[in-house]
N, C-alpha and C positions, 0 to 999 in steps of 0.2 A: 361274086358279090363280096366286097371287102368291107370290113368294119371301118368306121371313120377313124382318122388319126386324131388323137387327143393332144391338146396343147395346154400348158399351164397358163392360166389367165393373168396372173400377176406379172407386171412388166419388169419388176426388179429381180425376178428369179430367172434362172436359165430355163429355156423352153425344153420340154421333154416330149419327144415323139415316141409313140408306141405303135408298133405295127402288129396287127393281128393276122392270123392265118385265114385264108379264104376258106369257104366251105369245101371247095374242090380239093384244096391241100389237106384239109382235115380228113375228108373221105379217103384220099389216097393213103394217108398214114394209117387209117383204120383198116383199109384193105391189106396193106403191107403187114400189119400186126396179125390180122386174121390168117393170112397166108403162111406166115413164118412161125406162128405160135405152136408150141409143143406141150404135151402133158407134163414133161419135166419142169417146164417153166411154172406151171400151176403148183406143182409140188414144192418147188423152190420158194415161191411166194408164200405158201402156207407155212413152210418151215421158218422163213424169215419173220413172218407175222407172229408166229408162236414165240420165237426167241425174243422179239421186241417186247411182246406183252409180258413175258417172264422177267426180262431185264427191267422193264418199267415198274412192275410189281415190287421188285427188290429195291429199286430206288425210292419208290413211294413209301415203303415200309421203313426204310432208313430215314427218310425225311420226317415221317411221323414220330419216330423215336427221338430224333433231334428236336422236334417241336416240344415233346414232353419234357426233355431235359431243359430246354430254354424256358418253358413255362415254370418249371420248378425253381430255376434260378431267379427268374423275374418275381415270382411270388415271395421268395426269401428277401429280395431287394425291396419289394413293396412293404413287407412287414417291418423291415429295418427303417425304411423312410417314414412309415407311420409312427413308429416309436420315437424317432427323432422329432417329428412334427409335434407329438404330444408333449415332449419335453420343452420344445420351443427354443432350443439353443443354437439353431443353425439357420442361416438365411438361404433362400432358394429351394427349400424343401418342396414347396408347392409345384415348382417347375419340374423337379425331379419326379414327383408323384405323377404328374401329367405325362412325362416321358415314359415312365414305367407302364402306366395304364395303356398308352398308345402302343407300346411294344407288345404288351399282352394281347391286345386286340389283333395286332398283326399276326402274332404267333397262332392265335386261335383260328384266324381266317385261313392261314396257310395250312394248318392241320386239317381243317374242315374240307378244304379243296383236295388235299391229298387223300383223305379218307373216301371222299365221294368218287374220285377218279379210280382209286384202288378197288372199290366195290364194283364199279362199272367194268373194269378190266377183268376182275375175277368172274363176273357174270359172263363176259364174252368167252373166257377160257372154259367155263362150264358148258357153254353151248357148243364149243368146237369139238 
């Protein structure tokens, strides 16, 4: 039994054909993996997974520190722009304030995602 071939419906785009493996082909691959699998492969996967998680933790911690530095700079820029707006001597301050606020929201979201992923990976490391 084969999965149906999918075609892109829009006539102005190039048609894409995707062929899926049959159930028999998938079963044959599974049997081959089961027959050739060794305990060393399990150990290698565990070592690779652990190393990936440690590397990812380091990268996320670095990203979090970068977000803190960016937020500090944006906060300084925001204070400066508010001061300029209060004096009222420069045009386009409102646009600059909007850009700074959007950048702050972006930095906060990136940091929040990094912290959430970091916590999840650390929990996985504790369980391992």
